[in-house]
NUBAFI-813459 format. One line per 10 residues: number of its first residue (from 0); their letters; for each residue x, y, z of N, C-alpha, C, CB. Coordinates in Angstrom, 1 decimal, padded with zeros to 4 digits. Glycine has a CB too. Example, Ala and Ser with C-alpha at 12.3 -4.5 7.8 and 13.67 -1.06 7.14 Angstrom:
// residues 2
0) as) 013.2:-005.7:007.8:012.3:-004.5:007.8:013.2:-003.3:007.8:011.3:-004.5:009.0 ~ 012.8:-002.2:007.1:013.7:-001.1:007.1:012.9:000.0:007.9:014.1:-000.6:005.7
***
This chain:
// residues 105
0) xxxxxxxxxx) 093.9:136.9:043.2:092.9:137.3:044.1:091.7:137.8:043.3:093.4:138.3:045.2 ~ 090.5:137.6:043.9:089.3:138.2:043.4:088.6:139.0:044.5:088.4:137.1:042.8 ~ 087.8:139.9:044.1:086.9:140.7:045.0:085.5:140.5:044.6:087.3:142.2:045.1 ~ 084.6:140.3:045.6:083.2:140.3:045.3:082.6:141.5:046.0:082.6:138.9:045.9 ~ 081.7:142.1:045.3:081.0:143.3:045.8:079.5:143.0:045.9:081.2:144.6:045.0 ~ 078.9:143.0:047.0:077.4:142.8:047.2:076.9:144.2:047.6:077.1:141.7:048.2 ~ 076.0:144.8:046.8:075.4:146.0:047.3:073.9:145.8:047.4:075.7:147.1:046.4 ~ 073.3:146.5:048.3:071.9:146.4:048.6:071.3:147.5:049.4:071.6:145.1:049.3 ~ 069.9:147.5:049.4:069.2:148.5:050.2:068.5:147.7:051.3:068.3:149.3:049.4 ~ 068.3:148.4:052.4:067.5:147.8:053.5:066.1:147.9:053.1:067.9:148.4:054.9
10) xxxxxxxxxx) 065.3:146.9:053.4:063.8:147.0:053.2:063.2:148.0:054.1:063.1:145.6:053.3 ~ 062.2:148.7:053.7:061.7:149.8:054.6:061.1:149.2:055.9:060.6:150.5:053.9 ~ 060.6:148.0:055.9:060.1:147.4:057.2:061.0:146.5:057.9:058.8:146.6:056.8 ~ 062.3:146.5:057.5:063.3:145.6:058.1:063.4:145.8:059.6:064.6:145.8:057.5 ~ 063.4:144.8:060.3:063.7:144.8:061.8:065.2:145.0:062.0:063.3:143.4:062.4 ~ 065.6:146.2:062.4:067.0:146.6:062.5:067.8:145.9:063.5:067.1:148.1:062.8 ~ 067.2:145.5:064.6:067.8:144.7:065.6:068.2:143.3:065.1:067.0:144.7:066.9 ~ 067.1:142.7:064.4:067.4:141.4:063.8:068.4:141.5:062.7:066.1:140.8:063.3 ~ 068.4:142.5:061.9:069.4:142.7:060.9:070.8:142.8:061.5:069.1:143.9:060.0 ~ 070.9:143.6:062.6:072.2:143.8:063.2:072.7:142.5:063.7:072.1:144.8:064.4
20) xxxxxxxxxx) 071.8:141.6:064.3:072.2:140.3:064.8:072.7:139.4:063.7:071.0:139.7:065.5 ~ 071.9:139.5:062.6:072.3:138.7:061.3:073.7:139.2:060.9:071.3:138.9:060.2 ~ 073.9:140.5:060.8:075.3:141.0:060.3:076.4:140.4:061.3:075.3:142.6:060.4 ~ 076.2:140.5:062.5:077.3:140.0:063.4:077.5:138.5:063.2:076.9:140.2:064.9 ~ 076.5:137.7:063.1:076.6:136.2:062.8:077.2:136.0:061.5:075.3:135.6:062.8 ~ 076.8:136.8:060.4:077.3:136.6:059.1:078.8:136.9:059.1:076.6:137.4:058.1 ~ 079.2:138.0:059.7:080.6:138.4:059.6:081.5:137.3:060.3:080.8:139.8:060.3 ~ 081.1:136.8:061.4:081.8:135.8:062.1:082.0:134.6:061.2:081.2:135.4:063.4 ~ 080.9:134.2:060.6:081.0:133.0:059.6:081.8:133.3:058.5:079.6:132.6:059.1 ~ 081.8:134.5:057.9:082.6:134.9:056.8:084.1:134.7:057.1:082.3:136.2:056.3
30) xxxxxxxxxx) 084.5:135.2:058.3:085.9:135.3:058.7:086.4:133.8:058.9:086.0:136.1:060.0 ~ 085.6:132.9:059.0:086.0:131.5:059.2:086.2:130.7:057.9:085.0:130.7:060.1 ~ 085.8:131.3:056.8:085.9:130.6:055.5:087.3:130.5:054.9:085.0:131.4:054.5 ~ 087.7:129.3:054.5:089.0:129.1:053.9:089.1:129.9:052.6:089.1:127.6:053.5 ~ 090.2:130.6:052.5:090.6:131.4:051.3:090.1:132.8:051.4:089.9:130.7:050.1 ~ 089.4:133.2:052.5:089.0:134.6:052.6:090.2:135.4:053.1:087.9:134.7:053.6 ~ 090.5:136.5:052.4:091.6:137.3:052.7:091.1:138.5:053.5:092.4:137.8:051.4 ~ 090.0:139.1:053.1:089.5:140.3:053.8:088.0:140.4:053.6:090.3:141.6:053.2 ~ 087.4:141.0:054.6:086.0:141.3:054.4:085.8:142.8:055.0:085.1:140.3:055.2 ~ 085.0:143.6:054.3:084.7:144.9:054.7:083.3:145.4:054.3:085.7:145.9:054.3
40) xxxxxxxxxx) 082.7:146.2:055.0:081.4:146.7:054.6:081.4:148.3:054.7:080.3:146.2:055.6 ~ 080.7:148.9:053.8:080.6:150.4:053.7:079.2:150.8:053.5:081.5:150.9:052.6 ~ 078.9:152.0:053.9:077.6:152.6:053.6:077.8:153.7:052.6:077.1:153.2:054.9 ~ 076.7:153.9:051.8:076.7:154.9:050.8:076.3:156.2:051.4:075.8:154.5:049.5 ~ 077.1:157.2:051.5:076.7:158.5:052.1:075.8:159.3:051.2:077.9:159.3:052.4 ~ 075.7:158.9:050.0:074.9:159.7:049.0:073.5:159.1:048.7:075.6:159.9:047.8 ~ 073.2:157.9:049.2:071.9:157.3:048.8:071.9:155.8:048.6:071.4:158.0:047.5 ~ 071.5:155.5:047.4:071.3:154.0:047.1:072.3:153.5:046.1:069.9:153.8:046.5 ~ 072.7:152.2:046.1:072.4:151.3:047.2:073.0:151.8:048.5:072.9:149.9:046.8 ~ 072.4:151.4:049.6:072.8:151.8:050.9:074.0:151.2:051.5:071.6:151.6:052.0
50) xxxxxxxxxx) 074.2:149.9:051.1:075.3:149.1:051.7:076.1:148.4:050.6:074.8:148.0:052.7 ~ 077.4:148.3:050.8:078.3:147.5:050.0:079.1:146.6:050.9:079.2:148.4:049.1 ~ 079.1:145.3:050.7:080.0:144.4:051.4:081.0:143.8:050.4:079.2:143.2:052.0 ~ 082.2:143.9:050.7:083.3:143.4:049.8:084.0:142.3:050.5:084.3:144.7:049.4 ~ 084.2:141.3:049.8:085.1:140.2:050.3:086.2:139.9:049.3:084.2:138.9:050.5 ~ 087.4:139.7:049.8:088.5:139.4:048.9:088.9:137.9:049.2:089.7:140.4:049.2 ~ 089.1:137.2:048.1:089.4:135.8:048.2:090.7:135.4:047.5:088.2:134.9:047.7 ~ 091.4:134.4:048.0:092.7:134.1:047.4:092.5:133.6:045.9:093.4:132.9:048.2 ~ 091.4:132.8:045.7:091.1:132.3:044.3:089.6:132.3:044.1:091.7:130.9:044.2 ~ 089.3:132.3:042.8:087.9:132.2:042.4:087.3:130.9:042.9:087.7:132.2:040.9
60) xxxxxxxxxx) 088.1:129.8:043.0:087.7:128.5:043.5:087.3:128.6:045.0:088.8:127.5:043.3 ~ 088.0:129.4:045.8:087.7:129.6:047.2:086.3:130.2:047.3:088.7:130.4:047.9 ~ 086.1:131.2:046.6:084.8:131.9:046.6:083.7:131.0:046.1:084.8:133.2:045.8 ~ 083.9:130.2:045.0:083.0:129.3:044.5:082.5:128.2:045.5:083.5:128.6:043.3 ~ 083.5:127.7:046.2:083.2:126.7:047.2:082.3:127.3:048.3:084.6:126.2:047.8 ~ 082.6:128.5:048.7:081.8:129.1:049.7:080.3:129.4:049.2:082.5:130.5:050.1 ~ 080.1:129.9:048.1:078.8:130.3:047.6:078.0:129.0:047.3:078.9:131.2:046.5 ~ 078.7:127.9:047.0:077.9:126.7:046.7:077.6:125.9:048.0:078.8:125.8:045.8 ~ 078.1:126.4:049.2:077.9:125.7:050.4:076.6:125.9:051.0:079.0:126.0:051.4 ~ 076.2:125.1:051.9:074.9:125.3:052.6:075.0:126.5:053.5:074.6:124.1:053.4
70) xxxxxxxxxx) 076.2:126.8:054.0:076.4:128.0:054.8:075.9:129.2:054.1:077.9:128.1:055.2 ~ 076.4:129.4:052.9:076.0:130.6:052.1:074.6:130.6:051.8:076.8:130.7:050.8 ~ 074.0:129.4:051.4:072.6:129.3:051.0:071.7:129.8:052.2:072.2:127.8:050.6 ~ 072.1:129.4:053.5:071.4:129.8:054.6:071.5:131.3:054.9:071.8:129.0:055.8 ~ 072.7:131.8:054.8:073.0:133.3:054.9:072.2:134.1:053.9:074.5:133.5:054.8 ~ 072.2:133.7:052.7:071.5:134.4:051.7:070.0:134.4:051.9:071.9:133.8:050.2 ~ 069.4:133.3:052.3:068.0:133.2:052.5:067.6:134.2:053.7:067.5:131.8:052.9 ~ 068.4:134.2:054.7:068.1:135.1:055.8:068.3:136.6:055.4:069.1:134.8:057.0 ~ 069.3:136.8:054.6:069.6:138.2:054.1:068.4:138.8:053.4:070.8:138.2:053.3 ~ 067.7:138.0:052.6:066.6:138.5:051.8:065.4:138.9:052.6:066.1:137.3:050.9
80) xxxxxxxxxx) 065.4:138.6:054.0:064.3:139.1:054.8:064.5:140.5:055.2:064.1:138.2:056.0 ~ 065.7:141.0:055.0:066.1:142.4:055.5:066.4:143.3:054.3:067.3:142.3:056.4 ~ 066.8:142.7:053.2:067.4:143.6:052.1:066.7:143.3:050.8:068.9:143.4:051.9 ~ 066.8:144.3:049.9:066.4:144.2:048.5:067.4:144.9:047.6:065.0:144.7:048.3 ~ 067.1:145.0:046.3:067.9:145.7:045.3:069.3:145.2:045.4:067.8:147.1:045.6 ~ 069.5:143.8:045.4:070.8:143.2:045.5:071.5:143.2:044.2:070.6:141.8:046.1 ~ 072.8:143.5:044.2:073.6:143.5:043.0:074.9:142.8:043.4:073.9:144.9:042.4 ~ 075.4:141.9:042.6:076.7:141.2:042.9:077.6:141.4:041.7:076.4:139.7:043.1 ~ 078.9:141.8:042.1:079.9:141.9:041.1:081.1:141.2:041.5:080.3:143.4:040.8 ~ 081.8:140.5:040.6:083.0:139.8:040.9:084.2:140.4:040.0:082.9:138.3:040.6
90) xxxxxxxxxx) 085.2:140.8:040.7:086.3:141.5:040.1:087.6:140.6:040.2:086.6:142.9:040.8 ~ 088.4:140.5:039.2:089.7:139.9:039.2:090.8:141.0:039.1:089.8:138.9:038.1 ~ 092.0:140.6:039.3:093.2:141.4:039.1:093.4:141.9:037.7:094.5:140.7:039.5 ~ 093.9:143.1:037.6:094.2:143.7:036.3:095.5:143.1:035.8:094.3:145.2:036.3 ~ 095.6:142.6:034.6:096.9:142.1:034.1:097.9:143.2:034.0:096.7:141.4:032.7 ~ 097.5:144.5:033.9:098.5:145.6:033.8:098.9:146.1:035.2:097.9:146.7:033.0 ~ 098.1:145.9:036.2:098.4:146.4:037.6:097.8:145.3:038.5:097.8:147.8:037.9 ~ 098.5:144.2:038.7:097.9:143.1:039.5:098.0:143.4:041.0:098.6:141.8:039.2 ~ 098.8:144.3:041.4:098.9:144.7:042.8:098.5:146.2:043.1:100.3:144.5:043.3 ~ 098.0:146.5:044.2:097.7:147.9:044.5:098.8:148.8:044.5:097.0:148.0:045.9
100) xxxxx) 098.6:150.0:044.0:099.7:151.0:044.0:099.5:152.0:045.1:099.7:151.8:042.6 ~ 100.6:152.3:045.8:100.5:153.2:047.0:101.6:154.2:046.9:100.6:152.4:048.4 ~ 101.3:155.4:047.5:102.4:156.4:047.5:103.7:155.9:048.2:101.9:157.7:048.2 ~ 104.8:156.3:047.7:106.1:155.9:048.4:106.2:156.3:049.8:107.2:156.4:047.6 ~ 106.9:155.6:050.5:107.2:156.0:051.9:108.6:156.4:052.1:106.9:154.8:052.8
***
């Protein structure tokens, strides 16, 4: 599995209603993508970047197919009307700890 992290700040003049509508449409589209395991979004309680969106994919190939699609190209173009300071990171599993560790039950 791989995780992608998109972090960004909202533009000062962003139309928040339009941004909220874009988020709803984007999340619906994301959840329909083959290979997507999980999608979550978080806000930074201490400042910037303001938002981080994380998607978990079964394989790097699944994520690659998505970002090369017209669907992603449209989503990204629309996103740039609301946000700036975009940073993208792609993370793979650790060879030493490939699965999450959790306290025993």
